[in-house]
C-alpha positions as CSV (number, residue, x, y, z in Angstrom):
1,M,3.5,27.0,82.8
2,I,1.1,29.2,80.8
3,D,-0.9,28.4,77.7
4,I,-2.8,30.2,75.0
5,D,-6.0,30.3,77.0
6,L,-4.4,32.2,79.9
7,L,-2.8,34.7,77.5
8,R,-6.2,35.2,75.8
9,E,-7.7,36.0,79.2
10,V,-4.9,38.4,80.0
11,C,-5.1,40.1,76.7
12,F,-8.9,40.6,77.1
13,D,-8.5,41.9,80.6
14,I,-6.0,44.5,79.5
15,K,-7.7,45.4,76.3
16,P,-11.4,44.4,76.3
17,D,-11.9,45.2,72.6
18,V,-9.6,42.3,71.8
19,D,-11.6,39.2,70.8
20,P,-10.1,36.4,72.8
21,Q,-10.6,34.0,69.9
22,S,-8.5,36.2,67.6
23,V,-5.5,35.7,69.9
24,E,-3.4,32.9,68.4
25,L,0.2,31.8,68.8
26,A,1.2,33.7,65.7
27,S,-0.7,36.9,66.5
28,H,1.7,39.8,66.4
29,L,1.3,41.8,69.6
30,I,1.5,45.2,67.9
31,D,0.3,44.7,64.3
32,D,-2.5,42.2,64.9
33,L,-3.6,43.0,68.5
34,N,-2.8,46.7,68.5
35,F,-1.0,46.6,71.8
36,D,1.3,49.5,72.6
37,S,4.4,49.4,74.9
38,I,2.3,50.2,78.0
39,S,-0.1,47.3,77.2
40,L,2.8,45.0,76.8
41,V,4.1,45.9,80.2
42,S,0.6,45.3,81.6
43,I,0.7,41.8,80.1
44,I,3.9,41.0,81.9
45,V,2.6,42.5,85.2
46,E,-0.6,40.5,84.9
47,L,1.2,37.3,84.1
48,E,3.5,37.9,87.1
49,S,0.4,38.2,89.3
50,R,-1.2,35.1,87.9
51,T,1.9,32.9,87.9
52,S,3.8,34.2,91.0
53,L,7.0,34.3,88.8
54,D,9.4,37.2,88.9
55,L,9.1,38.2,85.2
56,A,10.3,41.7,85.6
57,E,13.7,40.3,86.5
58,H,13.8,39.0,82.9
59,A,12.6,42.1,81.2
60,E,15.3,42.0,78.5
61,Q,13.9,38.8,77.1
62,F,10.4,40.3,76.6
63,I,11.9,43.2,74.6
64,E,12.4,40.7,71.8
65,A,8.9,39.3,71.9
66,N,6.8,39.9,68.8
67,T,4.0,37.4,69.0
68,V,1.7,35.7,71.6
69,G,3.8,32.5,71.1
70,D,6.9,34.4,72.0
71,I,5.4,35.6,75.3
72,I,4.3,32.1,76.2
73,A,7.7,30.6,75.3
74,I,9.5,33.2,77.4
75,V,7.3,32.7,80.5
76,N,7.5,28.9,80.2
77,D,11.3,29.1,79.9
78,I,11.5,31.2,83.0
79,A,9.1,28.9,84.9
80,A,11.3,25.9,83.9
81,Q,14.4,27.5,85.5
């Protein structure tokens, strides 16, 4: 299971100009945090590394993710399977 604190760390690691405290569940990945598609893939790769989950296998679910909360929900759903 992941939480907002882990995703804040990951966002900061990938994009150091992101203020971790500005990362909220409702934060839009592109509009609010200025992530591009490559950064979004980097988030998934980093979360895979930190959780030992095979997230790439579920890539189609991440295409629909718009917010930080979406990413957390998808990862936690995969972890629960």
